[in-house]
C-alpha positions as CSV (number, residue, x, y, z in Angstrom):
1,M,120.2,89.0,93.7
2,S,119.2,90.7,90.5
3,E,120.4,94.2,89.7
4,E,116.7,95.4,89.7
5,R,116.1,94.6,93.3
6,E,117.0,97.0,96.0
7,L,117.1,96.9,99.8
8,T,114.2,99.1,100.7
9,H,115.4,99.7,104.3
10,L,118.6,101.4,103.1
11,T,119.1,104.8,101.7
12,G,121.2,105.3,98.6
13,S,124.2,105.9,100.8
14,G,123.6,102.7,102.8
15,E,122.0,104.2,105.9
16,A,119.1,102.3,107.6
17,R,115.7,103.9,107.3
18,M,112.0,103.1,107.8
19,V,110.2,102.8,104.5
20,D,107.6,105.4,103.8
21,V,104.3,103.5,103.1
22,G,102.1,106.6,103.3
23,D,101.3,106.7,99.5
24,K,100.6,102.9,99.3
25,E,97.1,101.7,98.8
26,T,95.4,100.0,101.8
27,T,94.7,96.4,100.8
28,R,94.0,93.1,102.5
29,R,97.3,91.4,103.2
30,E,97.9,87.9,104.5
31,A,101.0,85.8,105.3
32,V,101.6,82.3,106.5
33,A,104.9,81.1,108.1
34,E,106.1,77.9,109.8
35,A,108.6,76.8,112.4
36,V,109.5,73.2,113.0
37,V,110.5,72.1,116.5
38,V,112.4,68.8,116.5
39,M,111.9,66.4,119.4
40,P,111.3,62.7,120.0
41,P,107.8,61.6,118.7
42,D,106.7,60.5,122.2
43,L,107.4,64.0,123.5
44,A,105.5,65.5,120.6
45,E,102.5,63.3,121.5
46,K,102.6,64.3,125.2
47,F,102.8,68.0,124.2
48,L,99.8,67.8,121.8
49,R,97.8,66.0,124.5
50,G,98.7,68.7,127.1
51,D,100.2,65.9,129.2
52,L,103.3,67.8,130.5
53,P,104.3,69.0,133.9
54,K,103.6,72.6,132.9
55,G,99.9,71.9,131.9
56,D,98.1,72.9,128.7
57,A,101.3,73.6,126.7
58,P,99.5,73.9,123.3
59,A,97.3,76.8,124.6
60,V,100.4,78.6,126.0
61,V,102.2,78.2,122.7
62,R,99.3,79.5,120.7
63,I,98.9,82.5,122.9
64,A,102.7,83.2,122.8
65,G,102.6,83.1,119.0
66,I,99.6,85.5,118.9
67,Q,101.4,87.9,121.3
68,G,104.6,87.7,119.2
69,A,102.7,88.8,116.1
70,K,101.1,91.7,118.0
71,R,104.5,92.8,119.3
72,T,106.5,92.6,116.0
73,A,107.0,96.3,115.6
74,E,108.5,96.5,119.1
75,L,111.0,93.7,118.3
76,I,112.0,94.3,114.7
77,P,113.3,97.9,114.5
78,L,112.1,99.0,111.0
79,C,108.7,97.2,111.0
80,H,105.6,99.4,111.0
81,P,103.1,98.9,113.8
82,L,100.0,97.3,112.0
83,P,96.4,96.9,112.9
84,I,96.2,93.1,112.8
85,D,92.9,91.7,111.8
86,S,93.6,88.1,112.8
87,V,96.3,85.7,114.0
88,S,95.9,81.9,114.1
89,I,98.5,79.4,115.3
90,E,98.1,75.8,114.4
91,L,100.2,73.0,115.9
92,E,100.7,69.6,114.3
93,A,102.9,66.5,114.7
94,T,105.4,66.1,111.9
95,G,106.9,62.6,112.7
96,H,110.0,64.3,114.0
97,G,108.5,67.0,116.2
98,I,105.9,69.8,116.1
99,R,105.2,72.1,113.2
100,A,103.8,75.6,114.1
101,L,101.9,77.5,111.4
102,A,101.0,81.1,111.8
103,S,98.4,82.9,109.6
104,V,98.2,86.6,110.0
105,S,96.0,89.1,108.2
106,T,95.5,92.9,108.1
107,H,94.0,95.6,106.0
108,G,97.1,97.9,105.6
109,R,99.7,99.6,103.5
110,T,102.4,97.0,104.2
111,G,102.5,93.2,104.5
112,V,102.4,91.0,107.6
113,E,105.2,88.6,106.6
114,M,107.3,89.7,109.6
115,E,104.3,89.3,111.9
116,A,103.8,85.7,110.7
117,M,107.5,85.0,111.0
118,T,107.7,86.5,114.5
119,A,104.6,84.6,115.6
120,V,106.1,81.2,114.7
121,S,109.4,82.1,116.2
122,V,107.9,83.1,119.5
123,A,105.6,80.1,119.4
124,A,108.6,77.8,118.9
125,L,110.5,79.4,121.8
126,A,107.5,79.0,124.0
127,L,107.2,75.4,122.9
128,Y,110.8,74.8,123.8
129,D,110.2,76.4,127.2
130,M,107.2,74.1,127.8
131,V,109.2,70.9,127.1
132,K,112.7,71.7,128.2
133,S,112.2,70.2,131.7
134,V,111.4,66.9,130.0
135,E,114.0,67.0,127.1
136,R,116.7,69.5,126.6
137,S,117.9,68.2,123.2
138,V,114.9,69.8,121.5
139,S,115.8,72.1,118.6
140,I,114.1,74.9,116.7
141,E,114.5,74.6,112.9
142,T,113.1,75.8,109.6
143,V,111.6,79.2,110.5
144,R,110.3,80.4,107.1
145,L,107.7,82.3,105.2
146,L,105.4,79.9,103.2
147,R,103.2,82.4,101.4
148,K,101.9,86.0,101.3
149,S,99.2,87.8,99.5
150,G,98.2,91.4,98.8
151,G,100.0,94.6,98.1
152,R,101.8,95.9,95.1
153,S,104.1,92.8,94.7
154,G,101.1,90.5,94.7
155,D,100.9,86.9,95.8
156,W,103.9,84.7,96.5
157,E,104.1,81.0,97.6
158,R,107.1,78.9,98.4
159,S,107.6,76.2,95.8
């Protein structure tokens, strides 16, 4: 980490704090994150078809991801509660499982990276819950931010 970077959630003496965003400009902010849930290809196909004992699993997973984004400030202690404009959850086969993508947007004073990351994390957990009765060896991997836009730091995209 470069010397110019600082951990904004710590005071100079190392105490945890919530960042004051009151003087920041309100701008449109977006973030996209992904989670990969590894499972046998035939199980991924059953999941995407909604052909599991628990019913329409993709719908449950999308709703769980949306709910996760909306509850981020309750789960992550120093996150600000945000007025979320939109959340979308996309689910696609990867050849070795299911990839969940969350896109979150707001008009606010702080970004929605944590909301996007929470959305895919909760979606991945819900996906595991929907398939565990069929296959317990499923694993959740690669939860990460793919890109964000807006705010003072501008746009960023994973290379």
